C-alpha positions as CSV (number, residue, x, y, z in Angstrom):
1,M,1.0,-0.7,-2.1
2,F,-2.1,-2.6,-3.3
3,I,-4.4,-0.3,-5.3
4,R,-7.7,-1.1,-7.0
5,R,-7.5,-0.5,-10.7
6,E,-10.7,1.7,-10.6
7,A,-9.1,3.9,-7.9
8,L,-5.9,4.2,-9.9
9,K,-7.8,5.2,-13.0
10,Q,-9.7,7.8,-11.1
11,V,-6.8,9.3,-9.1
12,G,-3.9,8.7,-11.5
13,L,-0.4,7.5,-11.2
14,M,2.2,8.8,-8.6
15,D,3.4,12.3,-9.2
16,E,6.8,12.3,-10.9
17,C,7.6,15.7,-9.2
18,F,8.3,13.8,-6.0
19,F,11.6,11.8,-6.1
20,L,11.5,9.5,-3.1
21,Y,9.6,8.7,0.0
22,I,6.9,11.3,-0.4
23,E,5.1,10.2,-3.5
24,D,3.2,7.4,-1.6
25,M,1.9,10.0,0.9
26,D,0.7,12.2,-1.9
27,C,-0.9,9.3,-3.6
28,C,-2.8,8.4,-0.4
29,R,-3.9,12.0,0.1
30,R,-5.4,12.0,-3.4
31,F,-7.2,8.7,-2.7
32,W,-8.7,10.2,0.5
33,E,-9.8,13.3,-1.4
34,R,-11.7,11.1,-3.9
35,E,-13.2,9.2,-0.9
36,W,-11.3,5.9,-1.4
37,K,-10.5,4.0,1.7
38,V,-6.8,4.1,2.6
39,V,-5.4,1.5,5.2
40,F,-2.0,1.3,6.7
41,F,-0.9,-2.0,8.4
42,S,1.9,-1.2,10.7
43,D,2.6,-4.8,11.8
44,T,3.0,-6.1,8.3
45,Y,6.4,-6.9,6.7
46,I,7.7,-8.4,3.5
47,I,10.6,-10.8,3.3
48,H,12.6,-10.2,0.1
49,K,14.5,-13.2,-1.0
50,A,17.0,-11.6,-3.3
51,K,19.6,-13.3,-5.4
52,Y,22.1,-10.5,-4.7
53,E,22.9,-10.1,-8.4
54,S,24.7,-6.8,-7.8
55,T,27.2,-8.3,-5.4
56,R,28.7,-10.4,-8.2
57,S,29.8,-7.2,-10.0
58,R,30.4,-5.1,-6.9
59,S,33.7,-3.8,-8.1
60,K,31.9,-1.7,-10.7
61,F,30.2,0.3,-7.9
62,L,33.0,0.6,-5.4
63,H,35.2,3.7,-5.6
64,K,38.7,3.6,-4.3
65,K,39.5,6.4,-1.8
66,K,42.6,8.5,-2.6
67,I,44.8,8.8,0.5
């Protein structure tokens, strides 16, 4: 998300009551209510070139299944 500082000051930060995936929709709704322009670019994508730091210590996160 790219948000103008003035809009964020007026609308406020994302609501912490939402855990995941809904907070951005709530944030956009609040921008619309304050008459800020909201634009969604469906053909846009971001390539994340990760270092995969977590794969080095992957054994910490894997749980062995009991058979």
